[in-house]
MARFIGU-200955 format. One record per atom (N, C-alpha, C): residue number from 1; x, y, z; atom name. Coordinates in steps of 0.001 Angstrom, whole numbers, plus 524288, in hexadecimal, padded with zeros to 5 digits. Atoms other than C-alpha are relative to their C-alpha. Example, Ala and Ser with C-alpha at 12.3 -4.5 7.8 and 13.67 -1.06 7.14 Angstrom:
MARFIGU-200955
SITE    nr       x       y       z   atom
SITE     1   8037A   7FB5A   80000      N
SITE     1   8300C   7EE6C   81E78     CA
SITE     1   80384   804B0   80000      C
SITE     2   7FCCC   7FB5A   7FFC4      N
SITE     2   83566   7FBDC   81BE4     CA
SITE     2   7FCFE   80442   802DA      C
***
This chain:
MARFIGU-200955
SITE    nr       x       y       z   atom
SITE     1   7FD69   802F2   7FBEF      N
SITE     1   78273   5E9F1   5876B     CA
SITE     1   8056E   801CD   800D3      C
SITE     2   7FAC7   7FE63   7FE5E      N
SITE     2   78F04   5EC7D   58EA7     CA
SITE     2   803EC   7FCDC   7FD1C      C
SITE     3   7FB7D   8033A   802CE      N
SITE     3   79630   5E16F   588E2     CA
SITE     3   800B8   80127   7FA3B      C
SITE     4   7FFE6   7FEA6   80569      N
SITE     4   79268   5E5A4   57B01     CA
SITE     4   803AD   804EB   7FF39      C
SITE     5   7FC74   7FB31   7FFC1      N
SITE     5   7990D   5F2F6   57DD7     CA
SITE     5   80597   7FE7B   800A7      C
SITE     6   7FAC0   8013C   7FE7E      N
SITE     6   7A4BE   5EC96   58346     CA
SITE     6   8029C   7FCDB   7FB0A      C
SITE     7   7FE2C   8031A   8048E      N
SITE     7   7A672   5E307   5771C     CA
SITE     7   800DE   803D9   7FB9C      C
SITE     8   7FF06   7FC2B   803DA      N
SITE     8   7A41E   5EE64   56DA9     CA
SITE     8   804A9   80346   800C9      C
SITE     9   7FB47   7FC3F   7FEB8      N
SITE     9   7AE4B   5F692   574D2     CA
SITE     9   8051A   7FCE7   7FEF7      C
SITE    10   7FB19   80298   8012D      N
SITE    10   7B80D   5EBFD   5741C     CA
SITE    10   8018E   7FEE7   7FA6D      C
SITE    11   7FF2B   80096   8053D      N
SITE    11   7B5BD   5E9C4   565A6     CA
SITE    11   80188   8059C   7FD7B      C
SITE    12   7FE07   7FB89   80200      N
SITE    12   7B71C   5F870   56306     CA
SITE    12   80611   80152   80126      C
SITE    13   7FAB0   7FEE7   7FE87      N
SITE    13   7C429   5F88F   56B17     CA
SITE    13   80381   7FCE1   7FBF0      C
SITE    14   7FCFB   8033D   8032C      N
SITE    14   7C934   5ED1C   562D2     CA
SITE    14   80019   8024E   7FA4E      C
SITE    15   8005F   7FDAD   80510      N
SITE    15   7C4FE   5F3CE   55606     CA
SITE    15   80370   80490   7FFEC      C
SITE    16   7FCFA   7FB17   7FF83      N
SITE    16   7CAE6   60060   55AAA     CA
SITE    16   8064D   7FE8D   8000D      C
SITE    17   7FA67   8018B   7FF52      N
SITE    17   7D7F8   5F95B   55DD7     CA
SITE    17   801E6   7FEDC   7FAAC      C
SITE    18   7FE4C   80178   8055D      N
SITE    18   7D876   5F3B9   5502C     CA
SITE    18   80009   8049C   7FBDE      C
SITE    19   7FFC6   7FAAA   80298      N
SITE    19   7D4A4   6006F   549E2     CA
SITE    19   8044F   80382   800C9      C
SITE    20   7FB90   7FD28   7FDE5      N
SITE    20   7DEE2   607A8   551C8     CA
SITE    20   8052F   7FD6B   7FCF0      C
SITE    21   7FB66   80247   80259      N
SITE    21   7E9B3   5FDC5   54D45     CA
SITE    21   80071   80079   7FA9F      C
SITE    22   7FFD1   7FFDA   8059C      N
SITE    22   7E580   5FE3D   53EE7     CA
SITE    22   80119   80553   7FEFB      C
SITE    23   7FE1C   7FA9C   800C5      N
SITE    23   7E678   60D23   53FD4     CA
SITE    23   80544   8010F   800AF      C
SITE    24   7FAAE   7FEE7   7FE19      N
SITE    24   7F3ED   60C89   54682     CA
SITE    24   803B9   7FDAB   7FB6A      C
SITE    25   7FC9C   8026B   80420      N
SITE    25   7F980   602D5   53C09     CA
SITE    25   7FF77   801FA   7FAD1      C
SITE    26   80132   7FE2C   80485      N
SITE    26   7F34A   6096B   530F7     CA
SITE    26   801F2   80643   7FF80      C
SITE    27   7FE47   7FA3D   80069      N
SITE    27   7F7DF   61781   534E8     CA
SITE    27   7FA7E   80338   80008      C
SITE    28   804BA   7FCCF   80060      N
SITE    28   7E917   61BCD   53589     CA
SITE    28   7FE29   80183   805B2      C
SITE    29   80121   7FE43   7FB2B      N
SITE    29   7E723   62472   54183     CA
SITE    29   7FA62   7FFCC   800C1      C
SITE    30   805CD   8000D   7FF81      N
SITE    30   7D87E   62563   53EAF     CA
SITE    30   7FE09   7FAD4   80236      C
SITE    31   801AE   805A2   7FE4E      N
SITE    31   7D6CD   616DD   53FB8     CA
SITE    31   8019E   7FEC3   8056E      C
SITE    32   7FE2D   800E3   7FA6F      N
SITE    32   7DF04   615CA   54B9A     CA
SITE    32   7FCA3   80333   803E4      C
SITE    33   80304   7FCEA   7FC9E      N
SITE    33   7D71F   62089   551CA     CA
SITE    33   7FA76   7FD64   800DF      C
SITE    34   80517   802EF   80054      N
SITE    34   7CA82   6195F   54E22     CA
SITE    34   7FFF4   7FB8B   803F2      C
SITE    35   7FF6D   8045C   7FC9C      N
SITE    35   7CFDF   60D6E   554C3     CA
SITE    35   80026   80148   80623      C
SITE    36   7FF9E   7FE44   7FAFB      N
SITE    36   7D308   614B9   56139     CA
SITE    36   7FAC8   8014B   8023A      C
SITE    37   8058C   7FE4B   7FE4E      N
SITE    37   7C54A   61A71   56161     CA
SITE    37   7FBF8   7FAEB   80088      C
SITE    38   803AE   80409   7FF22      N
SITE    38   7BEE1   60D65   55F98     CA
SITE    38   8020F   7FD13   80586      C
SITE    39   7FD9C   80316   7FB18      N
SITE    39   7C7D8   60800   56B04     CA
SITE    39   7FD60   802F2   804C3      C
SITE    40   80259   7FCFD   7FB97      N
SITE    40   7C298   61334   57393     CA
SITE    40   7F9B2   7FEFD   80057      C
SITE    41   8059A   8012F   80009      N
SITE    41   7B46E   6104D   56F3F     CA
SITE    41   7FEC2   7FA65   80259      C
SITE    42   800B7   80592   7FD83      N
SITE    42   7B605   6020D   57309     CA
SITE    42   80115   80012   8059F      C
SITE    43   7FF75   7FF7C   7FA64      N
SITE    43   7BBA4   60507   5800B     CA
SITE    43   7FB27   802B4   80328      C
SITE    44   80416   7FD11   7FE68      N
SITE    44   7B0A1   60E81   5822E     CA
SITE    44   7FAC2   7FBF9   80048      C
SITE    45   804B0   80383   80058      N
SITE    45   7A644   60401   57E3C     CA
SITE    45   80073   7FBAB   80463      C
SITE    46   7FFB7   8040A   7FB91      N
SITE    46   7AC6C   5FA18   5879A     CA
SITE    46   7FF23   8021E   80551      C
SITE    47   80155   7FD9D   7FA8E      N
SITE    47   7ABF4   60370   59312     CA
SITE    47   7FA2E   800A1   80077      C
SITE    48   805E0   7FF74   7FF4D      N
SITE    48   79DE5   6060B   59021     CA
SITE    48   7FD7D   7FAB8   80127      C
SITE    49   801E8   8053E   7FE8B      N
SITE    49   79B4D   5F733   58FFC     CA
SITE    49   800C3   7FEB5   804F9      C
SITE    50   7FE74   8010E   7FA77      N
SITE    50   7A259   5F608   59CA5     CA
SITE    50   7FC70   80306   803F5      C
SITE    51   80321   7FCC6   7FC6C      N
SITE    51   79B23   6010F   5A289     CA
SITE    51   7FA75   7FE1C   80095      C
SITE    52   8059E   80221   80052      N
SITE    52   78D56   5FAF9   59E56     CA
SITE    52   7FFFD   7FB76   80360      C
SITE    53   80006   805EF   7FCF1      N
SITE    53   791B9   5ED9C   5A3EB     CA
SITE    53   8000F   801F9   80577      C
SITE    54   7FF8A   7FF45   7FAEA      N
SITE    54   79503   5F42C   5B0BE     CA
SITE    54   7FB24   802C7   8024A      C
SITE    55   80524   7FE0B   7FE89      N
SITE    55   7886F   5FBC7   5B101     CA
SITE    55   7FBFB   7FB3D   800C3      C
SITE    56   8039D   80411   7FFAA      N
SITE    56   7808F   5EF6D   5AE62     CA
SITE    56   8018F   7FCA3   804A9      C
SITE    57   7FEA9   80304   7FB75      N
SITE    57   78789   5E811   5B8E5     CA
SITE    57   7FE10   80316   804F0      C
SITE    58   8014A   7FD0C   7FBD5      N
SITE    58   78582   5F2E3   5C1FB     CA
SITE    58   7F8F9   80015   800DB      C
SITE    59   805A7   80097   7FFAA      N
SITE    59   7769E   5F2E4   5BE7F     CA
SITE    59   7FE26   7FB4D   801D8      C
SITE    60   80173   804D0   7FE88      N
SITE    60   77577   5E4E0   5C033     CA
SITE    60   80118   7FF48   805E9      C
SITE    61   7FF0D   80069   7FA31      N
SITE    61   77B7E   5E5A1   5CDE3     CA
SITE    61   7FC1D   80287   8032A      C
SITE    62   80417   7FCBC   7FCF7      N
SITE    62   771AB   5F017   5D1A4     CA
SITE    62   7FAFE   7FDC6   80088      C
SITE    63   8055E   80245   80141      N
SITE    63   76690   5E8CC   5CC39     CA
SITE    63   7FF75   7FAA9   8030F      C
SITE    64   7FFB0   804BA   7FDCD      N
SITE    64   76A54   5DBB9   5D26E     CA
SITE    64   7FFFE   80131   8069F      C
SITE    65   7FF59   7FF44   7FADA      N
SITE    65   76BDC   5E1C3   5E06A     CA
SITE    65   7FA4C   801B6   801CA      C
***
C-alpha cells in the first residue's frame, strides 16, 4: 500500500538521521555515510508511496466517471 511505503520511508529517514549523527559525534565517516544513505532511501520510499497514492486517486477518478 502507498501509506506503508510512506511510513517505512519516514522511519528510514529518522533512522538515517540518528545514524548520521552518531557517525558525526563518534568520528566514524562510514556510519555517517550509512546514515545519509538511509535518509536517501527513506525519501525515495516516501516518494514512491506518494506516487502510488496519486496513481490510485487518478484510477479512482477515471473509474467513477
